C-alpha positions as CSV (number, residue, x, y, z in Angstrom):
1,M,151.8,75.2,91.5
2,Y,150.3,74.6,88.1
3,D,149.6,77.1,85.4
4,I,146.1,78.0,84.6
5,N,146.3,76.1,81.3
6,F,147.0,72.8,83.1
7,I,144.2,73.4,85.7
8,M,141.7,74.2,83.0
9,K,142.6,71.1,81.0
10,I,142.6,68.7,83.9
11,E,139.3,70.0,85.2
12,Y,137.9,69.7,81.7
13,I,139.0,66.0,81.5
14,I,137.6,65.3,85.0
15,N,134.3,66.7,84.0
16,R,134.1,64.7,80.8
17,L,134.9,61.5,82.8
18,K,132.2,62.4,85.3
19,E,129.7,63.0,82.5
20,K,130.3,59.5,81.2
21,G,129.8,58.0,84.7
22,Y,133.5,57.2,85.5
23,D,135.4,57.9,88.7
24,P,137.8,60.5,87.2
25,Y,140.5,60.0,89.8
26,E,140.6,56.2,89.3
27,Q,140.7,56.7,85.5
28,L,143.5,59.2,85.7
29,M,145.4,57.0,88.2
30,C,145.3,54.1,85.7
31,Y,146.2,56.5,82.9
32,V,149.4,57.4,84.8
33,L,150.2,53.9,86.1
34,L,150.0,52.5,82.6
35,D,152.2,55.1,81.1
36,G,149.6,57.1,79.4
37,N,147.3,54.4,78.1
38,P,144.7,56.5,76.4
39,Y,141.9,53.9,76.8
40,Y,141.4,55.1,80.4
41,I,140.3,58.5,79.2
42,T,137.0,58.9,77.4
43,S,136.9,60.3,73.9
44,H,133.8,62.2,75.0
45,G,134.3,65.9,74.4
46,D,137.7,65.2,72.9
47,A,139.1,64.6,76.4
48,R,141.4,61.9,75.1
49,S,143.1,64.4,72.8
50,V,143.3,67.0,75.5
51,I,145.1,64.8,78.0
52,K,147.8,64.1,75.5
53,E,148.7,67.8,75.8
54,L,149.5,67.4,79.5
55,D,152.7,66.1,81.0
56,I,152.1,62.8,82.7
57,N,154.4,63.7,85.6
58,D,152.3,66.8,86.2
59,I,149.2,64.6,86.2
60,R,150.8,62.3,88.8
61,K,151.7,65.2,91.0
62,Y,148.2,66.6,90.7
63,L,146.7,63.3,91.8
64,D,149.2,62.9,94.6
65,E,148.1,66.3,95.9
66,K,144.5,65.2,95.7
67,G,145.3,62.2,97.8
68,V,144.7,59.6,95.1
69,D,146.0,56.2,96.2
70,F,148.3,54.7,93.5
71,G,148.0,51.3,95.0
72,G,144.9,50.7,92.8
73,R,144.8,47.9,90.3
74,C,144.4,48.7,86.6
75,V,143.8,46.4,83.7
76,D,145.6,47.3,80.5
77,R,142.6,48.1,78.3
78,K,144.7,48.1,75.2
79,Y,144.5,44.4,75.1
80,K,141.0,43.9,76.5
81,R,138.3,43.0,74.0
């Protein structure tokens, strides 16, 4: 089980991603698969800063519980222009 702080922050991030038109679970999956690449998380509403406060392993577990398929393909946006 996750503490209320984690739940509040992950839901905040999910809502900011939705507001910008992203699939939040796909973006979070890529964030996890690329070892915390912040470019998958919008800076809208300071979500990029908030996600850095969360443990990446907790995010992975949360996504697993939500049934997110980690077989997806992600482009490392750090090098994309």
